[in-house]
Rosetta silent file (secondary structure, phi, psi, omega in degrees, C-alpha in Angstrom):
SEQUENCE: XXXXXXXXXXXXXXXXXXXXXXXXXXXXXXXXXXXXXXXXXXXXXXXXXXXXXXXXXXXXXXXXXXXXXXXXXXXXXXXXXXXXXXXXXXXXXXXXXXXXXXXXXXXXXXXXXXXXXXXXXXXXXXXXXXXXXXXXXXXXXXXXXXXXXXXXXXXXXXXXXXXXXXXXXXXXXXXXXXXXXXXXXXXXXXXXXXXXXXXXXXXXXXXXXXXXXXXXXXXXXXXXXXXXXXXXXXXXXXXXXXX
SCORE:     score description
SCORE:     0.000 S_00000001
   1 L     0.000  -44.605 -178.514   -0.013   -0.008   -0.009 S_00000001
   2 H   -63.296  -38.653  178.588    2.793    2.383    0.934 S_00000001
   3 H   -63.178  -38.808 -178.506    4.566    1.701   -2.416 S_00000001
   4 H   -66.093  -40.917 -179.800    1.318    2.397   -4.297 S_00000001
   5 H   -63.348  -41.899  178.199    0.854    5.698   -2.452 S_00000001
   6 H   -62.097  -39.785  178.040    4.395    6.765   -3.327 S_00000001
   7 H   -64.121  -40.274  178.662    3.785    5.974   -7.026 S_00000001
   8 H   -62.704  -42.996  179.269    0.583    8.042   -7.011 S_00000001
   9 H   -62.111  -40.301  179.104    2.457   10.987   -5.477 S_00000001
  10 H   -63.218  -44.748  177.557    5.141   10.730   -8.124 S_00000001
  11 H   -61.812  -40.297  177.046    2.580   10.734  -10.945 S_00000001
  12 H   -61.249  -44.261  179.973    0.808   13.716   -9.424 S_00000001
  13 H   -61.857  -41.503  176.986    4.099   15.591   -9.172 S_00000001
  14 H   -58.626  -46.053 -179.814    4.907   14.901  -12.849 S_00000001
  15 H   -58.918  -43.714  178.403    1.459   16.199  -13.876 S_00000001
  16 H   -62.755  -43.829  179.658    2.013   19.432  -11.933 S_00000001
  17 H   -61.685  -44.217  179.362    5.458   19.978  -13.521 S_00000001
  18 H   -61.215  -40.860  179.458    4.038   19.388  -17.004 S_00000001
  19 H   -64.691  -40.421  179.496    1.231   21.906  -16.417 S_00000001
  20 H   -65.943  -41.593  177.274    3.735   24.488  -15.181 S_00000001
  21 H   -64.167  -39.988  178.986    5.984   23.934  -18.216 S_00000001
  22 H   -63.728  -40.783 -179.172    3.034   24.157  -20.570 S_00000001
  23 H   -68.457  -41.049 -179.496    1.881   27.410  -18.950 S_00000001
  24 H   -66.245  -39.629  179.612    5.409   28.932  -19.122 S_00000001
  25 H   -64.231  -39.727  179.433    5.723   27.919  -22.759 S_00000001
  26 H   -67.028  -39.513 -175.942    2.431   29.538  -23.642 S_00000001
  27 H   -69.135  -40.784 -172.505    3.259   32.720  -21.774 S_00000001
  28 H   -98.389   -5.658 -176.564    6.668   33.294  -23.285 S_00000001
  29 L  -136.921   75.250 -179.684    6.163   31.897  -26.776 S_00000001
  30 L   -62.969  152.221 -179.405    2.946   33.140  -28.441 S_00000001
  31 L   -62.256  135.508  179.447    1.958   31.347  -31.619 S_00000001
  32 L   -67.155  135.176 -179.318    3.588   32.606  -34.715 S_00000001
  33 L    88.743   -2.510  177.898    1.053   34.285  -36.986 S_00000001
  34 L   -69.377  164.529 -175.718   -1.429   35.035  -34.276 S_00000001
  35 L   -66.120  -17.835 -179.900   -3.309   38.346  -34.390 S_00000001
  36 L   -88.139   -4.652 -177.881   -1.161   39.573  -31.516 S_00000001
  37 L   -62.454  127.378 -178.139    2.074   39.061  -33.372 S_00000001
  38 L   -64.802  -17.449 -177.249    3.972   42.356  -33.644 S_00000001
  39 L   -78.495  -11.899 -178.952    5.163   41.392  -37.136 S_00000001
  40 L   -94.616  111.050 -178.137    1.606   41.649  -38.553 S_00000001
  41 L   -65.875  137.211  178.303    0.801   45.205  -39.561 S_00000001
  42 L   -65.227  -21.056 -179.676   -2.600   46.444  -38.393 S_00000001
  43 L   -81.466   -5.380  177.554   -2.989   47.994  -41.840 S_00000001
  44 L  -104.352   -9.055 -178.077   -2.894   44.562  -43.496 S_00000001
  45 L   -80.724  161.553  177.084   -5.581   42.982  -41.324 S_00000001
  46 L   -70.324  132.395 -172.327   -9.201   42.849  -42.300 S_00000001
  47 L  -109.562  103.039 -179.674  -10.851   46.005  -40.904 S_00000001
  48 L  -100.193  126.175 -172.431  -14.275   45.468  -39.480 S_00000001
  49 L   -97.022  135.940  175.821  -15.991   48.650  -38.240 S_00000001
  50 L   -82.519 -179.463 -177.761  -18.226   48.726  -35.159 S_00000001
  51 H   -60.097  -41.424 -179.293  -21.377   50.752  -34.720 S_00000001
  52 H   -61.858  -42.840  177.183  -19.519   53.716  -33.285 S_00000001
  53 H   -60.338  -42.800  177.073  -17.185   53.769  -36.257 S_00000001
  54 H   -61.320  -42.581  179.358  -20.106   53.700  -38.685 S_00000001
  55 H   -63.786  -40.749 -177.816  -21.741   56.607  -36.835 S_00000001
  56 H   -64.480  -43.821  179.466  -18.512   58.609  -36.934 S_00000001
  57 H   -60.088  -43.331  179.744  -18.124   58.154  -40.695 S_00000001
  58 H   -61.415  -45.159 -177.868  -21.744   59.310  -41.216 S_00000001
  59 H   -71.739  -36.433  177.067  -21.244   62.346  -38.955 S_00000001
  60 H   -59.512  -44.810  179.200  -17.936   63.339  -40.512 S_00000001
  61 H   -65.791  -38.775 -177.141  -19.617   63.504  -43.922 S_00000001
  62 H   -71.074  -34.681 -172.712  -22.593   65.394  -42.557 S_00000001
  63 H  -102.743    5.291 -173.234  -20.600   67.986  -40.629 S_00000001
  64 L   -53.478  -34.489 -177.314  -17.648   68.409  -42.954 S_00000001
  65 L  -104.916   20.084  174.836  -18.661   71.955  -43.924 S_00000001
  66 L  -121.175   87.097 -167.108  -19.770   73.043  -40.476 S_00000001
  67 H   -52.414  -47.877 -175.121  -16.422   73.968  -38.812 S_00000001
  68 H   -66.104  -47.736  178.489  -17.469   74.287  -35.182 S_00000001
  69 H   -64.927  -35.801 -179.092  -19.548   71.104  -35.048 S_00000001
  70 H   -64.351  -46.355 -177.946  -16.909   69.279  -37.077 S_00000001
  71 H   -65.378  -35.921  174.464  -14.120   70.174  -34.672 S_00000001
  72 H   -62.434  -40.489  179.100  -16.286   69.118  -31.742 S_00000001
  73 H   -65.612  -42.742 -179.449  -16.893   65.800  -33.413 S_00000001
  74 H   -62.030  -41.801 -176.040  -13.170   65.296  -34.058 S_00000001
  75 H   -74.553  -44.062 -169.779  -12.292   66.125  -30.424 S_00000001
  76 H   -90.912  -18.301 -174.747  -15.099   64.303  -28.598 S_00000001
  77 L  -126.485  -55.469 -173.934  -15.556   61.232  -30.810 S_00000001
  78 H   -61.846  -46.486 -176.688  -12.945   60.633  -33.500 S_00000001
  79 H   -70.436  -11.583  179.556   -9.932   61.066  -31.167 S_00000001
  80 H  -106.755    7.562  177.404  -11.552   58.718  -28.639 S_00000001
  81 L   -66.210  149.648  171.302  -12.267   55.819  -30.948 S_00000001
  82 L   -62.973  155.971 -178.806  -10.727   52.478  -30.229 S_00000001
  83 H   -53.533  -47.247 -176.634   -7.726   51.671  -32.366 S_00000001
  84 H   -64.215  -36.100  178.311   -9.573   49.129  -34.479 S_00000001
  85 H   -71.583  -38.780  178.792  -12.464   51.545  -35.118 S_00000001
  86 H   -65.532  -39.165  177.390  -10.141   54.415  -36.015 S_00000001
  87 H   -64.191  -43.654 -179.120   -8.244   52.237  -38.469 S_00000001
  88 H   -66.959  -37.121  179.213  -11.532   51.092  -40.004 S_00000001
  89 H   -64.007  -45.220  177.355  -12.884   54.637  -40.251 S_00000001
  90 H   -61.008  -42.944  178.529   -9.809   55.779  -42.160 S_00000001
  91 H   -60.112  -41.667 -178.962   -9.991   52.764  -44.462 S_00000001
  92 H   -69.179  -38.863  178.348  -13.672   53.500  -45.249 S_00000001
  93 H   -64.688  -37.538  176.574  -13.017   57.157  -45.960 S_00000001
  94 H   -65.430  -41.640 -179.961  -10.235   56.119  -48.325 S_00000001
  95 H   -60.715  -36.341  179.470  -12.517   53.594  -50.029 S_00000001
  96 L   -84.662    1.739  178.871  -15.039   56.389  -50.647 S_00000001
  97 L    59.877   36.652  177.747  -12.285   58.647  -51.986 S_00000001
  98 L   -91.506   87.078 -168.026  -13.143   61.344  -49.381 S_00000001
  99 H   -63.403  -52.874 -177.711   -9.780   63.068  -49.555 S_00000001
 100 H   -57.250  -47.421 -179.914  -10.276   65.940  -47.108 S_00000001
 101 H   -66.938  -37.392  178.181  -11.782   63.725  -44.410 S_00000001
 102 H   -62.905  -40.882  179.610   -9.136   61.065  -44.969 S_00000001
 103 H   -65.532  -37.207  179.629   -6.369   63.634  -44.453 S_00000001
 104 H   -68.785  -42.700  177.688   -7.933   64.827  -41.226 S_00000001
 105 H   -71.226  -34.756  175.377   -8.279   61.305  -39.785 S_00000001
 106 H   -56.058  -41.508  177.748   -4.780   60.478  -41.120 S_00000001
 107 H   -69.280  -33.101  176.899   -3.408   63.274  -38.911 S_00000001
 108 H   -65.056  -46.678 -178.821   -5.388   61.979  -35.944 S_00000001
 109 H   -55.636  -45.805 -176.168   -3.966   58.486  -36.414 S_00000001
 110 H   -67.740  -13.629  176.994   -0.356   59.773  -36.469 S_00000001
 111 L   -97.468   -3.584 -179.735   -0.863   61.419  -33.085 S_00000001
 112 L   -70.194  149.705 -178.058   -2.158   58.288  -31.354 S_00000001
 113 L   -67.674  -26.647 -178.830    0.034   56.735  -28.677 S_00000001
 114 L   -86.749   -4.582 -174.135   -0.189   53.326  -30.404 S_00000001
 115 L   -67.692  136.434  170.700    0.821   54.665  -33.841 S_00000001
 116 L  -130.995  139.129  178.680    3.998   53.278  -35.404 S_00000001
 117 L   -54.404  135.594 -171.979    5.345   54.289  -38.801 S_00000001
 118 L  -150.567  128.694 -176.813    4.197   51.649  -41.286 S_00000001
 119 H   -68.965  -25.626  178.587    4.703   51.394  -45.029 S_00000001
 120 H   -73.309  -34.104  173.022    1.241   49.847  -45.549 S_00000001
 121 H   -57.357  -48.589 -179.194   -0.341   52.805  -43.797 S_00000001
 122 H   -74.876  -33.903  176.485    1.336   55.181  -46.239 S_00000001
 123 H   -55.679  -53.036 -178.278    0.833   52.884  -49.245 S_00000001
 124 H   -61.217  -39.738 -179.020   -2.974   52.961  -48.795 S_00000001
 125 H   -68.060  -43.951 -176.644   -2.966   56.718  -48.218 S_00000001
 126 H   -68.205  -39.964  179.680   -0.792   57.489  -51.259 S_00000001
 127 H   -65.136  -37.387  176.319   -2.828   55.209  -53.572 S_00000001
 128 H   -66.731  -40.541  178.710   -6.044   56.945  -52.515 S_00000001
 129 H   -65.214  -37.159  177.800   -4.469   60.351  -53.111 S_00000001
 130 H   -63.903  -43.473  179.283   -3.205   59.148  -56.518 S_00000001
 131 H   -57.516  -31.839 -176.160   -6.683   58.028  -57.593 S_00000001
 132 L  -100.366    3.857  174.723   -7.895   61.542  -56.832 S_00000001
 133 L    58.831   40.062 -178.286   -4.847   63.332  -58.387 S_00000001
 134 L   -96.603   80.319 -171.149   -4.137   65.229  -55.148 S_00000001
 135 H   -65.979  -38.538 -179.197   -0.491   66.138  -55.760 S_00000001
 136 H   -62.359  -43.673 -179.509   -0.228   68.620  -52.839 S_00000001
 137 H   -71.884  -30.588  173.013   -1.507   66.033  -50.362 S_00000001
 138 H   -61.639  -40.684  179.715    0.776   63.417  -51.873 S_00000001
 139 H   -63.428  -40.691 -179.643    3.691   65.730  -51.171 S_00000001
 140 H   -62.246  -49.004 -178.207    2.539   66.191  -47.545 S_00000001
 141 H   -64.065  -38.887  177.980    2.248   62.432  -47.000 S_00000001
 142 H   -65.110  -40.080  177.004    5.562   61.777  -48.686 S_00000001
 143 H   -67.036  -33.614  177.089    7.355   64.290  -46.527 S_00000001
 144 H   -63.169  -50.528 -174.880    5.728   62.713  -43.424 S_00000001
 145 H   -67.742  -31.778  175.568    6.925   59.242  -44.253 S_00000001
 146 H   -66.337  -40.271  177.419   10.427   60.493  -44.987 S_00000001
 147 H   -63.585  -33.225 -177.287   10.571   62.223  -41.602 S_00000001
 148 L   -86.040   -3.604  177.361    9.405   58.998  -39.950 S_00000001
 149 L    73.034   27.168  177.575   12.034   56.911  -41.730 S_00000001
 150 L   -71.856  132.928 -179.757    9.492   54.708  -43.530 S_00000001
 151 L  -124.681  125.549  178.343   11.113   52.524  -46.170 S_00000001
 152 L   -84.720  147.816  169.596    9.172   50.759  -48.947 S_00000001
 153 L   -82.610  170.127 -172.812   10.121   47.372  -50.314 S_00000001
 154 H   -66.283  -33.294  179.440   10.501   46.987  -54.099 S_00000001
 155 H   -64.259  -42.615 -178.892    7.101   45.396  -54.497 S_00000001
 156 H   -69.448  -41.189  175.838    5.348   48.285  -52.795 S_00000001
 157 H   -54.864  -48.101 -179.070    7.398   50.791  -54.788 S_00000001
 158 H   -60.022  -43.406  179.388    6.256   49.141  -58.017 S_00000001
 159 H   -63.824  -40.853  178.532    2.597   49.214  -56.967 S_00000001
 160 H   -63.597  -48.398 -177.886    2.832   52.899  -55.996 S_00000001
 161 H   -61.820  -42.499  178.047    4.567   53.976  -59.173 S_00000001
 162 H   -62.879  -38.849  177.987    2.017   52.094  -61.269 S_00000001
 163 H   -62.402  -44.061  176.679   -0.834   53.764  -59.326 S_00000001
 164 H   -63.423  -40.073 -178.669    0.601   57.180  -60.070 S_00000001
 165 H   -69.434  -41.904  179.481    1.062   56.382  -63.738 S_00000001
 166 H   -64.981  -22.347  178.162   -2.462   54.956  -64.100 S_00000001
 167 L   -95.217    9.107  177.735   -3.774   58.166  -62.558 S_00000001
 168 L    74.120   33.582 -179.396   -1.917   60.370  -65.044 S_00000001
 169 L  -122.681   67.320 -176.399    0.780   61.600  -62.666 S_00000001
 170 H   -66.270  -32.733  178.963    4.015   60.658  -64.470 S_00000001
 171 H   -64.315  -44.237  175.737    6.129   63.345  -62.701 S_00000001
 172 H   -62.473  -44.070 -177.130    5.184   62.012  -59.273 S_00000001
 173 H   -58.660  -44.787 -178.331    5.685   58.463  -60.511 S_00000001
 174 H   -71.533  -31.506  171.602    9.223   59.208  -61.651 S_00000001
 175 H   -59.025  -45.890  179.168   10.060   61.022  -58.433 S_00000001
 176 H   -67.686  -35.442  178.226    9.085   57.851  -56.586 S_00000001
 177 H   -61.595  -40.350  176.133   10.967   55.788  -59.115 S_00000001
 178 H   -61.143  -38.510  175.204   14.159   57.724  -58.304 S_00000001
 179 H   -63.243  -41.033  176.830   13.581   56.848  -54.639 S_00000001
 180 H   -60.543  -40.866 -178.305   13.154   53.224  -55.628 S_00000001
 181 H   -65.700  -29.580 -178.417   16.459   53.219  -57.490 S_00000001
 182 H   -89.296   -4.468 -176.634   18.207   54.536  -54.347 S_00000001
 183 L   -66.272  148.540  178.069   16.549   51.987  -52.058 S_00000001
 184 L   -80.731  -14.933  179.237   18.693   49.454  -50.171 S_00000001
 185 L   -69.166  132.485 -177.137   16.064   46.766  -50.908 S_00000001
 186 L   -60.489  137.556 -178.536   17.346   44.551  -53.760 S_00000001
 187 L   -62.560  147.946  178.717   15.721   45.302  -57.133 S_00000001
 188 L  -125.807  134.680 -176.829   13.082   42.866  -58.403 S_00000001
 189 H   -63.241  -35.726 -177.949   12.308   42.243  -62.047 S_00000001
 190 H   -62.674  -38.436  179.051    8.573   41.948  -61.441 S_00000001
 191 H   -63.345  -40.095  179.494    8.375   45.486  -59.996 S_00000001
 192 H   -67.511  -36.952 -178.878   10.128   46.842  -63.116 S_00000001
 193 H   -68.092  -36.436  175.261    7.764   44.952  -65.420 S_00000001
 194 H   -60.746  -44.157 -178.750    4.770   46.441  -63.572 S_00000001
 195 H   -67.137  -47.553 -179.777    6.222   49.913  -64.046 S_00000001
 196 H   -57.459  -38.602  177.535    7.125   49.361  -67.701 S_00000001
 197 H   -66.218  -39.579  177.079    3.570   48.342  -68.499 S_00000001
 198 H   -68.825  -21.019 -178.625    2.270   51.494  -66.827 S_00000001
 199 H   -87.901    3.958 -179.536    4.727   53.589  -68.851 S_00000001
 200 H   -54.860  -39.759  176.872    3.323   52.549  -72.235 S_00000001
 201 H   -70.648   -9.017 -174.332    1.616   55.978  -72.621 S_00000001
 202 L  -125.908   74.078 -171.926    4.967   57.677  -71.846 S_00000001
 203 H   -60.712  -33.831  179.667    7.498   56.143  -74.333 S_00000001
 204 H   -65.238  -46.071  175.769   10.348   58.495  -73.495 S_00000001
 205 H   -64.056  -35.581 -177.612   10.125   57.707  -69.781 S_00000001
 206 H   -65.611  -38.734  176.398    9.656   54.047  -70.602 S_00000001
 207 H   -60.449  -39.039  177.941   12.945   53.961  -72.500 S_00000001
 208 H   -61.915  -48.495 -176.737   14.758   55.306  -69.482 S_00000001
 209 H   -69.445  -35.157  179.684   13.272   52.701  -67.138 S_00000001
 210 H   -62.373  -40.989  178.117   13.822   49.977  -69.790 S_00000001
 211 H   -63.101  -41.265  176.750   17.531   50.851  -69.905 S_00000001
 212 H   -61.144  -42.663 -178.759   17.732   50.609  -66.128 S_00000001
 213 H   -61.385  -48.928 -178.635   15.935   47.275  -66.227 S_00000001
 214 H   -67.434  -28.865  174.188   18.290   45.764  -68.830 S_00000001
 215 H   -68.182  -39.534  179.504   21.297   47.026  -66.879 S_00000001
 216 H   -78.066  -36.044 -175.850   20.056   45.293  -63.731 S_00000001
 217 L  -127.598   70.917 -171.256   18.745   42.192  -65.455 S_00000001
 218 L   -64.927  -21.592 -178.453   20.839   41.741  -68.627 S_00000001
 219 L   -87.783   -0.182 -178.480   19.626   38.176  -69.253 S_00000001
 220 L  -103.452  157.129 -179.087   15.969   39.170  -69.378 S_00000001
 221 L  -106.386  154.386  175.621   13.861   40.362  -72.295 S_00000001
 222 L  -120.203  126.848  175.414   11.450   43.315  -72.441 S_00000001
 223 L   -77.466  126.184  176.736    8.362   43.196  -74.560 S_00000001
 224 L  -105.475  119.110  178.104    7.970   46.335  -76.662 S_00000001
 225 L   -70.027  160.652  179.000    4.431   46.979  -77.922 S_00000001
 226 L   -57.822  154.635 -176.407    3.886   48.076  -81.513 S_00000001
 227 H   -59.948  -33.735 -176.171    4.459   51.737  -82.316 S_00000001
 228 H   -68.979  -25.714  175.622    0.756   52.383  -82.970 S_00000001
 229 H   -66.430  -40.580  177.795   -0.030   51.371  -79.373 S_00000001
 230 H   -60.503  -41.076 -179.984    2.290   54.146  -78.177 S_00000001
 231 H   -63.938  -46.569 -178.220    0.438   56.596  -80.442 S_00000001
 232 H   -62.399  -43.578 -177.765   -2.991   55.466  -79.204 S_00000001
 233 H   -67.322  -38.272 -179.139   -1.910   55.634  -75.536 S_00000001
 234 H   -67.502  -37.492  176.788   -0.323   59.073  -76.055 S_00000001
 235 H   -62.564  -41.228  177.917   -3.543   60.324  -77.670 S_00000001
 236 H   -63.175  -41.572  175.688   -5.510   59.048  -74.714 S_00000001
 237 H   -64.132  -43.311 -179.763   -3.270   60.851  -72.271 S_00000001
 238 H   -61.800  -39.925  178.490   -3.459   64.055  -74.244 S_00000001
 239 H   -66.039  -36.658  176.512   -7.289   63.906  -74.333 S_00000001
 240 H   -63.219  -40.946 -179.577   -7.341   63.402  -70.532 S_00000001
 241 H   -64.745  -35.140 -178.907   -5.098   66.451  -70.099 S_00000001
 242 H   -66.895  -33.883  179.736   -7.472   68.489  -72.302 S_00000001
 243 L   -76.623    0.000    0.000  -10.457   67.610  -70.118 S_00000001
């Protein structure tokens, strides 16, 4: 009987140790890829807006041209939103191409204690501004990200430059292209191909980027569209400028 009791005590002791080890392991080693992982940008997660966020978007639109009430709303409601709601509100304003409201909420976000410079935050903002051809606001956002030390990878650079080109902003696109060329991130052929396709309406600029591409990737080929495509695309750009 005494031997049996000793064995039971030993088994119980082992169970306690295993539970302690399991608890310690869970505490100090969170699962990789979980929503709490610091490597997952909040700007890449799915943004679901709560009722308060929906109300704020509605009120921002309603009071946009009523300065006193608008400022009261920004102070008493927008600045007090939970992080998830504030992120979702900005995303929704960007989706609706509400530039002025997006810029105001953008400035609120950057003042939050939880805010950290993030290339996806700026990517989404710059693409929305590109869609709406807001060059002055693009300049403001670009200066902000430079001050904060935000660095884009080559894939994001390519997407941004293509967005500016598709929106008829070749000067802005080439400014960003120059930044891409100076980036420490290794060049990627796919990013250049994305840019080259967007440059079809701008053959002179395309030749410059094509030369850079062939210098970086001498073993690769570049598809050159027929000359009449250049003419058609150039005519399309000219007609857009006329309107």
